[in-house]
C-alpha positions in Angstrom: 4.6 25.1 -3.5 1.2 23.7 -4.5 0.4 20.0 -4.3 -2.7 18.2 -5.4 -3.5 15.0 -3.4 -6.0 12.6 -5.2 -7.2 9.7 -3.1 -10.7 8.2 -2.7 -9.8 7.1 0.9 -10.8 10.0 3.0 -8.7 9.0 6.0 -5.5 8.5 4.0 -6.2 11.7 2.0 -6.6 13.7 5.2 -3.5 12.2 6.8 -1.3 12.9 3.8 -2.8 16.4 3.4 -2.1 17.2 7.1 1.5 16.0 6.9 2.1 18.1 3.7 0.5 21.2 5.2 2.5 20.9 8.4 5.6 20.8 6.2 4.6 24.1 4.7 3.0 23.0 1.4 -0.2 24.4 0.0 -2.5 21.4 -0.6 -5.7 20.9 -2.6 -7.4 17.5 -2.4 -9.5 15.5 -4.8 -11.5 12.3 -4.2 -11.1 10.8 -7.6 -9.1 11.2 -10.9 -11.6 13.6 -12.5 -11.3 15.8 -9.4 -7.5 15.8 -9.7 -7.6 16.8 -13.3 -10.1 19.7 -12.5 -7.8 20.9 -9.7 -4.9 20.9 -12.1 -6.9 22.8 -14.8 -8.0 25.5 -12.2 -4.4 26.2 -11.1 -1.1 24.7 -11.9 0.5 22.5 -9.3 4.1 21.6 -8.6 3.4 18.0 -7.5 0.5 15.6 -7.8 0.2 12.8 -5.2 -1.9 10.2 -6.9 -3.6 7.1 -5.6 -3.8 4.3 -8.2 -7.1 2.7 -7.2 -9.9 5.4 -7.5 -13.4 5.5 -9.0 -14.3 7.3 -12.2 -10.8 7.7 -13.5 -8.0 5.5 -12.0 -4.5 6.6 -11.2 -3.0 5.1 -14.4 -5.4 7.0 -16.6 -4.7 10.3 -14.7 -0.9 9.6 -14.8 -1.1 9.2 -18.6 -3.2 12.3 -19.1 -1.1 14.5 -16.8 2.1 13.4 -18.5 0.6 14.5 -21.8 -1.0 17.7 -20.6 1.5 18.9 -18.0 4.8 17.2 -18.8 6.8 19.1 -16.2 4.5 18.1 -13.3 6.1 15.9 -10.7 4.0 12.9 -9.8 4.2 10.7 -6.8 2.0 7.6 -7.1 0.8 5.6 -4.1 -1.2 2.5 -3.6 -2.7 0.8 -0.6 -3.8 -2.3 -2.5 -2.6 -5.6 -1.3 -0.1 -7.9 -3.0 -3.1 -10.1 -3.9 -4.7 -7.1 -5.7 -1.6 -6.6 -7.8 -0.6 -3.3 -6.2 3.1 -4.0 -6.6 2.7 -4.6 -10.3 0.6 -1.5 -10.6 3.3 0.6 -8.9 5.9 -0.7 -11.2 3.7 0.0 -14.2 3.2 3.6 -12.9 6.9 4.0 -12.7 7.4 2.8 -16.2 4.6 5.2 -17.4 6.3 8.2 -15.9 5.7 8.5 -12.2 8.6 10.3 -10.6 8.3 8.3 -7.4 6.0 5.4 -6.2 5.3 4.3 -2.7 3.0 2.1 -0.7 0.5 3.8 1.5 1.5 1.3 4.2 4.8 3.1 4.4 2.9 6.0 6.0 2.5 9.7 5.5 6.2 10.3 6.3 7.3 8.2 3.3 4.9 10.1 1.1 6.2 13.4 2.4 9.8 12.2 1.8 8.8 11.3 -1.8 7.3 14.8 -2.3 10.4 16.4 -0.9 12.6 14.3 -3.2 10.7 15.2 -6.4 10.3 18.8 -5.5 14.0 19.4 -4.9 
C-alpha cells in the first residue's frame, strides 16, 4: 500500500513516515501541498496523510483538489495548530469537505497510524 505524507514540519513528517514504514507501508513524503499533488500525479496512492497548515498550497486546497481529481483516494488530515489558531475548526472543516479521518498531531504518530489503518481497511 502506498501512502503520501505531506507536512512542512520535517520532524513530524519523519516521525509519521517512520511509523508508517515500520507498519509495512510504502511512503513518499512532500513538504508542501504542491509536492503532495506532484507525488499523486507521478504514481497513484492509496492514502494521503495531509497537514492543514503548509506553505504554497494549504491542506484545504489540496483536499478539495484531490477529492476532485482522485475521488477514491482515502485522506487523513492532521493539524498541529493550537486552539488559538483555529485548528479545531479547520479539522471540522476538513471533515465536512471530505476528509475520511482527522486527527491532531499532538495525539502522536500512533493515532495517525491508527487513522491510516482505519481508512485503508
